The first five atom37 places (N, CA, C, CB, O) and aatype in JSON, in Angstrom:
{
  "aatype": [12, 11, 9, 13, 16, 6, 18, 9, 16, 13, 8, 16, 5, 11, 1, 9, 6, 13, 9, 14, 9, 16, 2, 5, 9, 2, 3, 9, 9, 11, 1, 15, 1, 9, 16, 6, 7, 10, 19, 10, 9, 2, 14, 12, 8, 9, 16, 0, 0, 19, 13, 19, 2, 3, 2, 6, 6, 7, 10, 8, 6, 3, 13, 10, 5, 13, 10, 2, 1, 9, 19, 14, 1, 11, 7, 19, 18, 5, 8, 8, 10, 16, 7, 6, 3, 2, 0, 18, 0, 8, 9, 17, 1, 16, 10, 12, 7, 8, 5, 19, 16, 10, 0, 9, 16, 8, 15, 1, 10, 3, 10, 7, 14, 17, 6, 6, 9, 13, 18, 0, 6, 13, 3, 7, 5, 1, 11, 11, 1, 19, 10, 19, 11, 9, 9, 7, 6],
  "atom_mask": [
    [1, 1, 1, 1, 1],
    [1, 1, 1, 1, 1],
    [1, 1, 1, 1, 1],
    [1, 1, 1, 1, 1],
    [1, 1, 1, 1, 1],
    [1, 1, 1, 1, 1],
    [1, 1, 1, 1, 1],
    [1, 1, 1, 1, 1],
    [1, 1, 1, 1, 1],
    [1, 1, 1, 1, 1],
    [1, 1, 1, 1, 1],
    [1, 1, 1, 1, 1],
    [1, 1, 1, 1, 1],
    [1, 1, 1, 1, 1],
    [1, 1, 1, 1, 1],
    [1, 1, 1, 1, 1],
    [1, 1, 1, 1, 1],
    [1, 1, 1, 1, 1],
    [1, 1, 1, 1, 1],
    [1, 1, 1, 1, 1],
    [1, 1, 1, 1, 1],
    [1, 1, 1, 1, 1],
    [1, 1, 1, 1, 1],
    [1, 1, 1, 1, 1],
    [1, 1, 1, 1, 1],
    [1, 1, 1, 1, 1],
    [1, 1, 1, 1, 1],
    [1, 1, 1, 1, 1],
    [1, 1, 1, 1, 1],
    [1, 1, 1, 1, 1],
    [1, 1, 1, 1, 1],
    [1, 1, 1, 1, 1],
    [1, 1, 1, 1, 1],
    [1, 1, 1, 1, 1],
    [1, 1, 1, 1, 1],
    [1, 1, 1, 1, 1],
    [1, 1, 1, 0, 1],
    [1, 1, 1, 1, 1],
    [1, 1, 1, 1, 1],
    [1, 1, 1, 1, 1],
    [1, 1, 1, 1, 1],
    [1, 1, 1, 1, 1],
    [1, 1, 1, 1, 1],
    [1, 1, 1, 1, 1],
    [1, 1, 1, 1, 1],
    [1, 1, 1, 1, 1],
    [1, 1, 1, 1, 1],
    [1, 1, 1, 1, 1],
    [1, 1, 1, 1, 1],
    [1, 1, 1, 1, 1],
    [1, 1, 1, 1, 1],
    [1, 1, 1, 1, 1],
    [1, 1, 1, 1, 1],
    [1, 1, 1, 1, 1],
    [1, 1, 1, 1, 1],
    [1, 1, 1, 1, 1],
    [1, 1, 1, 1, 1],
    [1, 1, 1, 0, 1],
    [1, 1, 1, 1, 1],
    [1, 1, 1, 1, 1],
    [1, 1, 1, 1, 1],
    [1, 1, 1, 1, 1],
    [1, 1, 1, 1, 1],
    [1, 1, 1, 1, 1],
    [1, 1, 1, 1, 1],
    [1, 1, 1, 1, 1],
    [1, 1, 1, 1, 1],
    [1, 1, 1, 1, 1],
    [1, 1, 1, 1, 1],
    [1, 1, 1, 1, 1],
    [1, 1, 1, 1, 1],
    [1, 1, 1, 1, 1],
    [1, 1, 1, 1, 1],
    [1, 1, 1, 1, 1],
    [1, 1, 1, 0, 1],
    [1, 1, 1, 1, 1],
    [1, 1, 1, 1, 1],
    [1, 1, 1, 1, 1],
    [1, 1, 1, 1, 1],
    [1, 1, 1, 1, 1],
    [1, 1, 1, 1, 1],
    [1, 1, 1, 1, 1],
    [1, 1, 1, 0, 1],
    [1, 1, 1, 1, 1],
    [1, 1, 1, 1, 1],
    [1, 1, 1, 1, 1],
    [1, 1, 1, 1, 1],
    [1, 1, 1, 1, 1],
    [1, 1, 1, 1, 1],
    [1, 1, 1, 1, 1],
    [1, 1, 1, 1, 1],
    [1, 1, 1, 1, 1],
    [1, 1, 1, 1, 1],
    [1, 1, 1, 1, 1],
    [1, 1, 1, 1, 1],
    [1, 1, 1, 1, 1],
    [1, 1, 1, 0, 1],
    [1, 1, 1, 1, 1],
    [1, 1, 1, 1, 1],
    [1, 1, 1, 1, 1],
    [1, 1, 1, 1, 1],
    [1, 1, 1, 1, 1],
    [1, 1, 1, 1, 1],
    [1, 1, 1, 1, 1],
    [1, 1, 1, 1, 1],
    [1, 1, 1, 1, 1],
    [1, 1, 1, 1, 1],
    [1, 1, 1, 1, 1],
    [1, 1, 1, 1, 1],
    [1, 1, 1, 1, 1],
    [1, 1, 1, 1, 1],
    [1, 1, 1, 0, 1],
    [1, 1, 1, 1, 1],
    [1, 1, 1, 1, 1],
    [1, 1, 1, 1, 1],
    [1, 1, 1, 1, 1],
    [1, 1, 1, 1, 1],
    [1, 1, 1, 1, 1],
    [1, 1, 1, 1, 1],
    [1, 1, 1, 1, 1],
    [1, 1, 1, 1, 1],
    [1, 1, 1, 1, 1],
    [1, 1, 1, 1, 1],
    [1, 1, 1, 0, 1],
    [1, 1, 1, 1, 1],
    [1, 1, 1, 1, 1],
    [1, 1, 1, 1, 1],
    [1, 1, 1, 1, 1],
    [1, 1, 1, 1, 1],
    [1, 1, 1, 1, 1],
    [1, 1, 1, 1, 1],
    [1, 1, 1, 1, 1],
    [1, 1, 1, 1, 1],
    [1, 1, 1, 1, 1],
    [1, 1, 1, 1, 1],
    [1, 1, 1, 0, 1],
    [1, 1, 1, 1, 1]
  ],
  "atom_positions": [
    [[-5.61, 21.54, -21.54], [-5.3, 20.92, -20.25], [-6.47, 20.03, -19.86], [-5.02, 21.99, -19.15], [-7.63, 20.44, -19.88]],
    [[-6.14, 18.78, -19.5], [-7.15, 17.83, -19.03], [-6.87, 17.47, -17.57], [-7.17, 16.55, -19.93], [-5.73, 17.53, -17.1]],
    [[-7.94, 17.09, -16.88], [-7.83, 16.61, -15.49], [-8.58, 15.29, -15.41], [-8.42, 17.67, -14.46], [-9.69, 15.15, -15.93]],
    [[-7.95, 14.3, -14.76], [-8.54, 12.97, -14.63], [-8.36, 12.52, -13.19], [-7.88, 11.94, -15.63], [-7.28, 12.65, -12.62]],
    [[-9.42, 11.99, -12.59], [-9.37, 11.55, -11.2], [-9.87, 10.11, -11.1], [-10.21, 12.48, -10.28], [-10.89, 9.74, -11.69]],
    [[-9.14, 9.31, -10.35], [-9.56, 7.94, -10.07], [-9.08, 7.58, -8.67], [-9.01, 6.93, -11.15], [-8.17, 8.21, -8.14]],
    [[-9.7, 6.56, -8.08], [-9.32, 6.11, -6.74], [-8.91, 4.64, -6.79], [-10.48, 6.31, -5.75], [-9.51, 3.84, -7.51]],
    [[-7.89, 4.32, -6.03], [-7.51, 2.92, -5.8], [-8.09, 2.56, -4.44], [-5.92, 2.7, -5.86], [-7.89, 3.29, -3.47]],
    [[-8.8, 1.46, -4.36], [-9.32, 1.0, -3.06], [-8.82, -0.41, -2.8], [-10.88, 1.05, -3.03], [-8.69, -1.22, -3.72]],
    [[-8.54, -0.67, -1.56], [-8.14, -2.02, -1.15], [-8.35, -2.15, 0.35], [-6.66, -2.3, -1.53], [-8.56, -1.17, 1.05]],
    [[-8.29, -3.38, 0.81], [-8.44, -3.69, 2.23], [-7.09, -4.16, 2.73], [-9.56, -4.78, 2.48], [-6.61, -5.23, 2.33]],
    [[-6.47, -3.38, 3.61], [-5.14, -3.76, 4.1], [-5.26, -4.99, 4.99], [-4.47, -2.59, 4.86], [-6.22, -5.13, 5.75]],
    [[-4.27, -5.85, 4.9], [-4.3, -7.12, 5.63], [-3.59, -7.05, 6.98], [-3.67, -8.19, 4.79], [-3.91, -7.83, 7.88]],
    [[-2.64, -6.14, 7.11], [-1.84, -6.04, 8.33], [-1.95, -4.63, 8.9], [-0.35, -6.4, 8.05], [-2.35, -3.7, 8.21]],
    [[-1.6, -4.5, 10.15], [-1.61, -3.16, 10.75], [-0.55, -2.28, 10.1], [-1.36, -3.25, 12.28], [-0.79, -1.1, 9.85]],
    [[0.62, -2.85, 9.81], [1.7, -2.11, 9.16], [2.16, -2.9, 7.95], [2.89, -1.85, 10.15], [2.51, -4.07, 8.05]],
    [[2.15, -2.24, 6.77], [2.62, -2.9, 5.56], [2.94, -1.87, 4.48], [1.58, -3.91, 5.05], [2.43, -0.75, 4.49]],
    [[3.79, -2.29, 3.56], [4.13, -1.48, 2.39], [3.54, -2.18, 1.17], [5.69, -1.28, 2.25], [3.85, -3.34, 0.91]],
    [[2.69, -1.48, 0.43], [1.99, -2.06, -0.71], [2.46, -1.36, -1.98], [0.45, -1.95, -0.54], [2.28, -0.15, -2.12]],
    [[3.08, -2.09, -2.92], [3.49, -1.46, -4.18], [2.28, -1.1, -5.03], [4.43, -2.4, -4.97], [1.37, -1.92, -5.2]],
    [[2.25, 0.13, -5.56], [1.11, 0.57, -6.37], [1.54, 1.17, -7.72], [0.3, 1.61, -5.59], [0.72, 1.76, -8.42]],
    [[2.8, 1.01, -8.1], [3.3, 1.59, -9.35], [2.5, 1.12, -10.56], [4.77, 1.24, -9.55], [2.1, 1.93, -11.38]],
    [[2.26, -0.17, -10.67], [1.53, -0.71, -11.83], [0.11, -0.16, -11.9], [1.5, -2.24, -11.78], [-0.39, 0.15, -12.98]],
    [[-0.54, -0.04, -10.76], [-1.89, 0.5, -10.73], [-1.9, 1.96, -11.18], [-2.49, 0.38, -9.32], [-2.81, 2.39, -11.89]],
    [[-0.89, 2.72, -10.77], [-0.81, 4.13, -11.18], [-0.6, 4.22, -12.69], [0.32, 4.86, -10.43], [-1.24, 5.03, -13.35]],
    [[0.29, 3.39, -13.24], [0.5, 3.4, -14.69], [-0.77, 3.02, -15.45], [1.64, 2.44, -15.07], [-1.05, 3.58, -16.51]],
    [[-1.54, 2.08, -14.92], [-2.81, 1.7, -15.56], [-3.79, 2.88, -15.57], [-3.44, 0.49, -14.84], [-4.49, 3.11, -16.56]],
    [[-3.84, 3.61, -14.48], [-4.72, 4.78, -14.39], [-4.27, 5.85, -15.38], [-4.75, 5.35, -12.94], [-5.09, 6.49, -16.04]],
    [[-2.97, 6.05, -15.5], [-2.44, 7.03, -16.46], [-2.88, 6.65, -17.88], [-0.89, 7.1, -16.37], [-3.28, 7.52, -18.65]],
    [[-2.79, 5.37, -18.23], [-3.24, 4.93, -19.56], [-4.71, 5.25, -19.78], [-3.0, 3.42, -19.74], [-5.09, 5.73, -20.84]],
    [[-5.55, 4.97, -18.77], [-6.98, 5.25, -18.9], [-7.26, 6.74, -19.04], [-7.73, 4.7, -17.7], [-8.24, 7.14, -19.67]],
    [[-6.41, 7.56, -18.46], [-6.61, 9.01, -18.51], [-6.38, 9.58, -19.9], [-5.69, 9.7, -17.52], [-6.93, 10.63, -20.24]],
    [[-5.57, 8.9, -20.71], [-5.16, 9.35, -22.05], [-4.38, 10.66, -22.0], [-6.4, 9.53, -22.95], [-4.3, 11.39, -22.99]],
    [[-3.8, 10.95, -20.84], [-2.91, 12.09, -20.71], [-1.5, 11.6, -20.98], [-3.02, 12.76, -19.29], [-1.03, 10.66, -20.35]],
    [[-0.81, 12.24, -21.93], [0.52, 11.77, -22.33], [1.65, 12.53, -21.66], [0.66, 11.88, -23.83], [2.73, 11.97, -21.45]],
    [[1.42, 13.8, -21.31], [2.43, 14.63, -20.66], [1.76, 15.4, -19.54], [3.12, 15.6, -21.68], [0.76, 16.08, -19.76]],
    [[2.31, 15.31, -18.32], [1.7, 16.03, -17.22], [2.24, 15.59, -15.87], [0.0, 0.0, 0.0], [3.39, 15.17, -15.74]],
    [[1.38, 15.71, -14.88], [1.73, 15.36, -13.51], [0.64, 14.49, -12.91], [1.93, 16.62, -12.65], [-0.54, 14.6, -13.25]],
    [[1.06, 13.62, -12.0], [0.11, 12.81, -11.25], [0.34, 13.04, -9.76], [0.24, 11.3, -11.61], [1.47, 12.97, -9.27]],
    [[-0.74, 13.32, -9.05], [-0.72, 13.46, -7.59], [-1.29, 12.17, -7.01], [-1.54, 14.72, -7.11], [-2.35, 11.71, -7.43]],
    [[-0.58, 11.6, -6.03], [-1.02, 10.36, -5.38], [-1.1, 10.63, -3.89], [-0.05, 9.15, -5.69], [-0.1, 10.92, -3.24]],
    [[-2.33, 10.54, -3.34], [-2.59, 10.9, -1.95], [-3.36, 9.78, -1.26], [-3.38, 12.23, -1.86], [-4.41, 9.37, -1.76]],
    [[-2.86, 9.26, -0.12], [-3.5, 8.11, 0.52], [-4.85, 8.41, 1.19], [-2.59, 7.55, 1.53], [-5.6, 7.48, 1.46]],
    [[-5.17, 9.65, 1.45], [-6.46, 10.04, 2.02], [-6.75, 9.43, 3.39], [-7.55, 9.67, 1.07], [-7.91, 9.33, 3.8]],
    [[-5.72, 9.03, 4.09], [-5.87, 8.5, 5.45], [-4.77, 9.1, 6.31], [-5.81, 6.93, 5.47], [-3.63, 9.2, 5.88]],
    [[-5.11, 9.5, 7.52], [-4.17, 10.24, 8.38], [-3.13, 9.35, 9.05], [-4.93, 10.98, 9.43], [-2.27, 9.84, 9.78]],
    [[-3.2, 8.05, 8.8], [-2.19, 7.13, 9.33], [-1.54, 6.31, 8.22], [-2.82, 6.19, 10.37], [-1.1, 5.19, 8.44]],
    [[-1.49, 6.89, 7.02], [-0.88, 6.22, 5.87], [-0.06, 7.23, 5.08], [-1.97, 5.57, 4.96], [-0.32, 8.44, 5.12]],
    [[0.93, 6.73, 4.37], [1.8, 7.58, 3.56], [1.93, 7.0, 2.17], [3.19, 7.73, 4.22], [1.62, 5.83, 1.93]],
    [[2.39, 7.82, 1.25], [2.8, 7.36, -0.08], [4.22, 7.85, -0.27], [1.83, 7.89, -1.23], [4.52, 9.02, 0.0]],
    [[5.1, 6.96, -0.75], [6.48, 7.35, -0.96], [7.04, 6.62, -2.18], [7.34, 7.06, 0.29], [6.46, 5.64, -2.65]],
    [[8.18, 7.11, -2.67], [8.86, 6.52, -3.81], [10.23, 6.06, -3.34], [8.97, 7.53, -5.01], [11.0, 6.83, -2.76]],
    [[10.54, 4.78, -3.6], [11.85, 4.25, -3.25], [12.03, 2.89, -3.89], [12.03, 4.17, -1.71], [11.23, 2.48, -4.73]],
    [[13.07, 2.19, -3.51], [13.41, 0.88, -4.04], [12.47, -0.19, -3.45], [14.88, 0.54, -3.72], [12.1, -0.12, -2.28]],
    [[12.09, -1.15, -4.27], [11.26, -2.26, -3.8], [12.17, -3.38, -3.29], [10.32, -2.78, -4.93], [12.34, -4.41, -3.94]],
    [[12.74, -3.16, -2.13], [13.67, -4.12, -1.54], [13.25, -4.34, -0.09], [15.17, -3.61, -1.62], [13.19, -3.41, 0.71]],
    [[12.95, -5.59, 0.23], [12.38, -5.94, 1.54], [13.27, -5.49, 2.7], [12.17, -7.43, 1.63], [12.75, -5.02, 3.72]],
    [[14.58, -5.63, 2.57], [15.49, -5.2, 3.63], [15.39, -3.71, 3.88], [0.0, 0.0, 0.0], [15.44, -3.27, 5.03]],
    [[15.25, -2.93, 2.81], [15.1, -1.48, 2.95], [13.8, -1.14, 3.66], [15.15, -0.81, 1.58], [13.77, -0.23, 4.49]],
    [[12.74, -1.85, 3.35], [11.46, -1.62, 4.03], [11.59, -1.91, 5.52], [10.35, -2.49, 3.41], [11.05, -1.17, 6.35]],
    [[12.29, -2.96, 5.85], [12.54, -3.27, 7.27], [13.38, -2.18, 7.92], [13.24, -4.65, 7.42], [13.15, -1.82, 9.07]],
    [[14.36, -1.65, 7.19], [15.17, -0.54, 7.71], [14.3, 0.68, 8.0], [16.28, -0.17, 6.7], [14.5, 1.35, 9.01]],
    [[13.34, 0.98, 7.11], [12.42, 2.09, 7.35], [11.68, 1.88, 8.67], [11.4, 2.23, 6.19], [11.59, 2.79, 9.5]],
    [[11.16, 0.66, 8.86], [10.39, 0.38, 10.08], [11.26, 0.47, 11.33], [9.77, -1.01, 10.0], [10.82, 0.99, 12.35]],
    [[12.49, -0.02, 11.27], [13.4, 0.09, 12.42], [13.7, 1.55, 12.73], [14.71, -0.67, 12.15], [13.7, 1.95, 13.9]],
    [[13.94, 2.34, 11.7], [14.21, 3.77, 11.89], [13.0, 4.45, 12.53], [14.55, 4.44, 10.53], [13.14, 5.18, 13.51]],
    [[11.81, 4.21, 11.98], [10.6, 4.85, 12.52], [10.36, 4.44, 13.97], [9.38, 4.47, 11.66], [10.01, 5.28, 14.8]],
    [[10.56, 3.15, 14.27], [10.38, 2.67, 15.65], [11.4, 3.28, 16.6], [10.48, 1.16, 15.69], [11.11, 3.5, 17.78]],
    [[12.6, 3.54, 16.1], [13.64, 4.14, 16.93], [13.3, 5.58, 17.31], [14.99, 4.09, 16.21], [13.47, 5.98, 18.46]],
    [[12.82, 6.35, 16.33], [12.57, 7.76, 16.63], [11.17, 8.03, 17.17], [12.8, 8.58, 15.39], [10.95, 9.01, 17.89]],
    [[10.2, 7.16, 16.83], [8.82, 7.29, 17.33], [8.32, 5.88, 17.65], [7.87, 8.0, 16.27], [7.68, 5.24, 16.82]],
    [[8.61, 5.38, 18.86], [8.25, 4.01, 19.21], [6.73, 3.77, 19.19], [8.79, 3.67, 20.58], [5.95, 4.62, 19.62]],
    [[6.35, 2.62, 18.69], [4.91, 2.27, 18.67], [4.32, 2.25, 20.07], [4.7, 0.9, 17.99], [3.16, 2.62, 20.26]],
    [[5.08, 1.82, 21.03], [4.57, 1.69, 22.4], [4.88, 2.91, 23.27], [5.14, 0.45, 23.06], [4.87, 2.82, 24.49]],
    [[5.17, 4.05, 22.64], [5.49, 5.26, 23.39], [4.3, 5.82, 24.16], [0.0, 0.0, 0.0], [3.16, 5.37, 24.0]],
    [[4.58, 6.81, 24.98], [3.54, 7.52, 25.74], [3.22, 8.8, 24.96], [4.01, 7.83, 27.23], [4.08, 9.65, 24.76]],
    [[1.96, 8.93, 24.52], [1.56, 10.04, 23.67], [0.27, 10.67, 24.19], [1.38, 9.56, 22.22], [-0.61, 9.98, 24.69]],
    [[0.17, 11.97, 24.06], [-1.03, 12.69, 24.46], [-2.25, 12.21, 23.67], [-0.83, 14.2, 24.26], [-3.36, 12.17, 24.21]],
    [[-2.05, 11.87, 22.42], [-3.14, 11.39, 21.56], [-3.84, 10.17, 22.18], [-2.61, 11.04, 20.16], [-5.03, 9.97, 21.97]],
    [[-3.1, 9.37, 22.92], [-3.68, 8.16, 23.52], [-4.66, 8.48, 24.63], [-2.58, 7.26, 24.06], [-5.46, 7.62, 25.01]],
    [[-4.62, 9.69, 25.15], [-5.59, 10.1, 26.17], [-7.0, 10.18, 25.61], [-5.19, 11.46, 26.77], [-7.98, 10.22, 26.36]],
    [[-7.13, 10.22, 24.28], [-8.44, 10.26, 23.63], [-9.04, 8.86, 23.48], [-8.32, 10.92, 22.25], [-10.17, 8.71, 23.02]],
    [[-8.28, 7.83, 23.88], [-8.74, 6.45, 23.73], [-8.13, 5.75, 22.52], [0.0, 0.0, 0.0], [-8.33, 4.55, 22.34]],
    [[-7.38, 6.48, 21.71], [-6.7, 5.89, 20.55], [-5.39, 5.26, 20.97], [-6.46, 6.97, 19.46], [-4.88, 5.53, 22.06]],
    [[-4.83, 4.4, 20.1], [-3.54, 3.77, 20.39], [-2.6, 3.89, 19.19], [-3.73, 2.3, 20.76], [-1.68, 3.08, 19.03]],
    [[-2.83, 4.9, 18.33], [-2.1, 4.96, 17.08], [-1.36, 6.28, 16.84], [-3.04, 4.71, 15.95], [-1.17, 6.68, 15.69]],
    [[-0.96, 6.96, 17.9], [-0.24, 8.23, 17.72], [1.0, 8.03, 16.86], [0.16, 8.81, 19.09], [1.31, 8.86, 16.01]],
    [[1.71, 6.93, 17.08], [2.91, 6.64, 16.28], [2.57, 6.68, 14.79], [3.51, 5.26, 16.67], [3.36, 7.2, 14.0]],
    [[1.41, 6.14, 14.39], [1.04, 6.05, 12.97], [0.84, 7.43, 12.37], [-0.23, 5.22, 12.81], [1.21, 7.66, 11.21]],
    [[0.27, 8.34, 13.12], [0.09, 9.72, 12.64], [1.46, 10.38, 12.4], [-0.74, 10.54, 13.66], [1.66, 11.07, 11.41]],
    [[2.38, 10.16, 13.32], [3.71, 10.77, 13.23], [4.52, 10.11, 12.11], [4.46, 10.66, 14.58], [5.2, 10.79, 11.35]],
    [[4.44, 8.78, 12.01], [5.16, 8.08, 10.94], [4.71, 8.59, 9.57], [4.92, 6.56, 11.04], [5.53, 8.78, 8.67]],
    [[3.41, 8.81, 9.42], [2.87, 9.32, 8.16], [3.53, 10.64, 7.79], [1.35, 9.48, 8.24], [3.9, 10.86, 6.64]],
    [[3.66, 11.52, 8.77], [4.28, 12.81, 8.52], [5.74, 12.65, 8.12], [4.16, 13.7, 9.76], [6.22, 13.35, 7.23]],
    [[6.44, 11.73, 8.77], [7.85, 11.51, 8.46], [8.06, 10.89, 7.07], [8.47, 10.62, 9.51], [9.0, 11.25, 6.37]],
    [[7.2, 9.98, 6.69], [7.36, 9.28, 5.4], [6.79, 10.06, 4.23], [6.69, 7.91, 5.47], [7.15, 9.8, 3.08]],
    [[5.92, 11.0, 4.49], [5.34, 11.82, 3.42], [3.93, 11.39, 3.09], [0.0, 0.0, 0.0], [3.68, 10.22, 2.8]],
    [[3.01, 12.34, 3.12], [1.62, 11.94, 2.94], [1.18, 11.88, 1.48], [0.74, 12.88, 3.67], [0.11, 11.35, 1.2]],
    [[1.97, 12.42, 0.54], [1.61, 12.32, -0.86], [2.83, 12.55, -1.74], [0.49, 13.33, -1.22], [3.85, 13.05, -1.27]],
    [[2.71, 12.17, -3.01], [3.78, 12.44, -3.97], [3.16, 12.99, -5.26], [4.6, 11.14, -4.26], [2.03, 12.68, -5.61]],
    [[3.94, 13.8, -5.94], [3.6, 14.3, -7.27], [4.73, 13.88, -8.2], [3.4, 15.87, -7.28], [5.9, 14.13, -7.92]],
    [[4.36, 13.22, -9.3], [5.36, 12.66, -10.21], [5.06, 13.07, -11.64], [5.39, 11.13, -10.09], [3.92, 13.38, -12.0]],
    [[6.1, 13.06, -12.45], [5.98, 13.42, -13.86], [5.43, 12.26, -14.68], [7.34, 13.86, -14.41], [5.69, 11.09, -14.4]],
    [[4.67, 12.63, -15.72], [4.2, 11.69, -16.73], [4.85, 12.11, -18.05], [2.62, 11.67, -16.84], [4.75, 13.27, -18.46]],
    [[5.51, 11.16, -18.7], [6.15, 11.41, -19.98], [5.78, 10.26, -20.92], [7.71, 11.54, -19.83], [5.97, 9.09, -20.58]],
    [[5.27, 10.58, -22.08], [4.87, 9.55, -23.06], [3.9, 8.54, -22.44], [6.12, 8.82, -23.61], [4.05, 7.33, -22.63]],
    [[2.93, 9.04, -21.69], [1.84, 8.23, -21.11], [2.28, 7.27, -20.01], [1.17, 7.45, -22.2], [1.55, 6.33, -19.7]],
    [[3.46, 7.49, -19.42], [3.93, 6.62, -18.34], [4.59, 7.45, -17.25], [4.93, 5.56, -18.87], [5.02, 8.58, -17.48]],
    [[4.66, 6.88, -16.06], [5.42, 7.51, -14.99], [6.86, 7.68, -15.42], [5.33, 6.69, -13.69], [7.44, 6.78, -16.02]],
    [[7.43, 8.81, -15.12], [8.83, 9.08, -15.48], [9.68, 8.84, -14.23], [9.02, 10.56, -16.03], [10.11, 9.78, -13.56]],
    [[9.92, 7.56, -13.93], [10.64, 7.16, -12.72], [12.08, 6.75, -13.05], [9.91, 5.99, -12.02], [12.39, 6.38, -14.18]],
    [[12.94, 6.82, -12.05], [14.3, 6.33, -12.18], [14.31, 4.81, -12.25], [0.0, 0.0, 0.0], [13.27, 4.18, -12.06]],
    [[15.47, 4.2, -12.53], [15.54, 2.76, -12.78], [15.07, 1.88, -11.63], [16.92, 2.4, -13.13], [14.58, 0.78, -11.88]],
    [[15.22, 2.3, -10.39], [14.82, 1.45, -9.26], [13.62, 2.01, -8.5], [15.99, 1.29, -8.31], [13.2, 1.43, -7.5]],
    [[13.09, 3.12, -8.96], [12.01, 3.77, -8.22], [10.67, 3.08, -8.43], [11.91, 5.23, -8.64], [10.29, 2.72, -9.55]],
    [[9.96, 2.9, -7.33], [8.59, 2.4, -7.34], [7.79, 3.19, -6.32], [8.53, 0.87, -7.03], [8.35, 3.8, -5.41]],
    [[6.48, 3.17, -6.48], [5.58, 3.89, -5.59], [4.98, 2.9, -4.6], [4.47, 4.64, -6.39], [4.58, 1.79, -4.97]],
    [[4.92, 3.32, -3.33], [4.37, 2.47, -2.27], [3.32, 3.21, -1.47], [5.49, 1.98, -1.35], [3.45, 4.4, -1.17]],
    [[2.29, 2.47, -1.12], [1.33, 2.91, -0.12], [1.84, 2.31, 1.19], [-0.18, 2.44, -0.46], [2.01, 1.09, 1.31]],
    [[2.09, 3.16, 2.17], [2.59, 2.7, 3.48], [1.46, 2.77, 4.48], [3.81, 3.56, 3.96], [0.96, 3.84, 4.8]],
    [[1.06, 1.62, 4.97], [-0.02, 1.52, 5.94], [0.57, 1.38, 7.34], [-0.95, 0.32, 5.62], [1.4, 0.51, 7.59]],
    [[0.14, 2.24, 8.26], [0.66, 2.22, 9.62], [-0.39, 1.91, 10.68], [1.3, 3.53, 9.94], [-0.06, 1.77, 11.85]],
    [[-1.65, 1.8, 10.29], [-2.73, 1.48, 11.24], [-3.86, 0.81, 10.48], [-3.24, 2.77, 11.98], [-4.98, 1.32, 10.43]],
    [[-3.57, -0.33, 9.88], [-4.46, -0.92, 8.91], [-5.39, -2.0, 9.39], [0.0, 0.0, 0.0], [-5.84, -2.01, 10.53]],
    [[-5.67, -2.9, 8.48], [-6.61, -4.0, 8.59], [-8.04, -3.5, 8.38], [-6.47, -4.69, 9.94], [-8.97, -3.88, 9.09]],
    [[-8.17, -2.62, 7.38], [-9.51, -2.14, 7.02], [-9.45, -1.56, 5.6], [-10.02, -1.08, 8.04], [-8.39, -1.49, 4.99]],
    [[-10.61, -1.14, 5.1], [-10.71, -0.59, 3.75], [-9.96, 0.74, 3.67], [-12.19, -0.41, 3.34], [-10.08, 1.59, 4.55]],
    [[-9.19, 0.91, 2.59], [-8.4, 2.12, 2.38], [-8.62, 2.64, 0.96], [-6.9, 1.86, 2.64], [-9.02, 1.89, 0.06]],
    [[-8.34, 3.94, 0.77], [-8.55, 4.58, -0.52], [-7.39, 5.52, -0.82], [-9.9, 5.35, -0.55], [-6.9, 6.22, 0.06]],
    [[-6.96, 5.53, -2.08], [-5.87, 6.39, -2.54], [-6.4, 7.23, -3.7], [-4.61, 5.56, -2.97], [-6.94, 6.7, -4.66]],
    [[-6.24, 8.55, -3.6], [-6.61, 9.46, -4.68], [-5.49, 9.52, -5.71], [-6.93, 10.87, -4.13], [-4.32, 9.67, -5.35]],
    [[-5.86, 9.41, -6.98], [-4.91, 9.59, -8.08], [-5.5, 10.67, -8.98], [-4.66, 8.24, -8.88], [-6.53, 10.46, -9.62]],
    [[-4.85, 11.83, -9.02], [-5.33, 12.97, -9.83], [-4.25, 13.31, -10.83], [-5.69, 14.21, -8.94], [-3.1, 13.58, -10.47]],
    [[-4.64, 13.3, -12.11], [-3.71, 13.53, -13.21], [-4.08, 14.83, -13.91], [-3.71, 12.33, -14.21], [-5.25, 15.07, -14.23]],
    [[-3.08, 15.66, -14.14], [-3.27, 16.94, -14.84], [-2.27, 17.0, -15.98], [-3.11, 18.16, -13.86], [-1.07, 16.79, -15.76]],
    [[-2.73, 17.3, -17.17], [-1.82, 17.41, -18.29], [-2.54, 17.44, -19.63], [0.0, 0.0, 0.0], [-3.71, 17.79, -19.72]],
    [[-1.79, 17.05, -20.65], [-2.34, 17.05, -22.03], [-2.14, 15.7, -22.69], [-1.69, 18.15, -22.88], [-2.54, 15.51, -23.84]]
  ]
}
């Protein structure tokens, strides 16, 4: 059993955005030389999520409309009493999922035909980091 850890770092450009990271994850898997196993992908930020779905712009907009409907960005939140303005981002992260674990088969992600991995930023415009931990053989 081998364990391999690497981080993806980037500077988000917008407060809210979906960033595809599937290719970067596959590159890390190749560097790990692990052919069969699991990969954990964790955004390491309390206002960001990682999820797997279709890379379709309309669907991403649907996600944002849904999130805004159930947890409005301009809502009244106890968290804002601390001087913050991002309570919605903390809740959105919980709803979208803070990490994913995926299978590795033959040195690649074992994804369905339309599945891609996304980093979802909900309170951005600064440096961000994603943990990629691979366990396998």
